[in-house]
C-alpha positions in Angstrom: 18.7 15.0 -52.0 19.5 18.8 -50.5 21.9 19.5 -47.8 21.0 20.3 -44.7 23.5 23.0 -44.4 22.7 25.2 -47.1 19.6 23.5 -48.5 21.5 23.3 -52.0 20.4 20.0 -53.9 23.3 17.4 -54.8 23.3 13.5 -56.5 21.7 11.2 -55.0 24.3 9.1 -53.0 26.9 11.9 -52.6 28.4 11.8 -49.6 29.1 15.9 -49.2 28.0 18.7 -50.5 29.3 19.7 -53.6 28.9 23.6 -52.5 29.4 24.2 -49.0 31.3 20.5 -48.4 29.3 19.6 -45.9 28.4 16.1 -44.3 25.4 14.5 -46.2 25.5 10.5 -44.9 24.3 11.7 -41.5 21.2 13.2 -43.4 20.8 10.2 -46.1 20.4 7.7 -43.0 17.8 9.7 -41.7 15.6 9.9 -44.4 16.3 6.3 -45.2 15.1 5.0 -42.0 11.1 5.4 -41.0 12.0 4.0 -37.2 14.7 4.5 -34.7 15.2 0.9 -34.6 16.0 0.9 -38.5 18.4 4.1 -38.0 20.4 2.0 -35.3 21.0 -0.7 -37.5 21.7 1.4 -39.7 24.8 2.1 -37.8 25.9 -1.5 -36.9 28.7 -2.7 -39.0 27.9 -6.1 -40.9 31.2 -8.2 -39.0 28.9 -7.4 -35.4 25.8 -9.0 -36.8 26.7 -11.7 -38.6 27.8 -15.5 -37.6 31.6 -15.9 -37.8 32.0 -19.8 -37.2 30.7 -21.1 -40.7 28.6 -24.2 -40.5 30.4 -27.3 -42.2 29.3 -30.3 -43.4 30.5 -33.6 -45.0 29.5 -34.1 -48.2 27.9 -37.4 -48.0 25.3 -35.9 -45.6 21.2 -36.0 -46.8 20.0 -33.0 -47.5 17.3 -33.5 -44.7 20.3 -33.0 -42.4 21.7 -30.1 -43.8 18.3 -28.4 -43.8 18.3 -29.9 -39.6 21.9 -28.5 -39.1 21.0 -25.6 -40.4 18.0 -24.7 -38.8 19.9 -25.5 -35.3 22.7 -23.1 -35.8 20.3 -20.5 -37.5 22.2 -19.6 -40.5 21.0 -19.6 -44.1 24.1 -21.8 -45.6 26.4 -24.4 -45.3 29.9 -25.0 -46.4 30.1 -28.6 -47.4 33.1 -30.8 -47.7 34.9 -34.3 -48.5 37.5 -34.7 -46.3 39.3 -31.3 -45.4 38.6 -30.3 -49.1 35.5 -27.8 -49.6 33.1 -29.0 -52.2 30.6 -27.1 -52.3 28.2 -24.5 -50.7 24.5 -24.9 -50.1 22.0 -22.2 -49.2 18.3 -21.6 -48.4 17.4 -20.9 -51.8 19.1 -24.5 -53.0 17.0 -25.8 -50.4 13.5 -24.3 -51.4 14.1 -24.7 -55.0 15.6 -27.3 -55.6 14.8 -30.2 -52.4 11.7 -29.1 -52.0 10.6 -28.9 -55.6 11.8 -32.6 -56.0 10.8 -33.6 -52.4 14.6 -35.2 -52.4 15.3 -34.8 -49.3 16.7 -38.3 -48.7 19.0 -38.1 -51.7 22.8 -36.7 -50.6 23.6 -32.5 -50.2 26.0 -33.1 -53.1 22.8 -33.5 -55.4 21.5 -30.0 -55.2 24.8 -27.5 -53.4 26.5 -25.0 -55.9 29.9 -26.8 -56.6 33.4 -25.2 -56.4 31.7 -22.2 -54.4 35.6 -20.6 -54.7 
């Protein structure tokens, strides 16, 4: 990466120029993104765009019920609980690759969830 201040070539990913000490992070952002929207999104923190309330589903729910709840809540995963104990997590990937493949939407979510996610 070329330093915008002194034109010195630096190692990709460097935060500061090894020659003049200039900040290279702003220059990297400008080079990485091709539109203003992408540039603006790069400045956002994950916390500012993430959903902070997890979707919590009972372990005896069907795969279909969980898929519907995830869609309604616009979330890509759900925490599966038995009472107050976390027993698993299910993701969109689980739904796509495990449930859809076997066409078992009426089965309990526990059949496709990742167990002991801690």
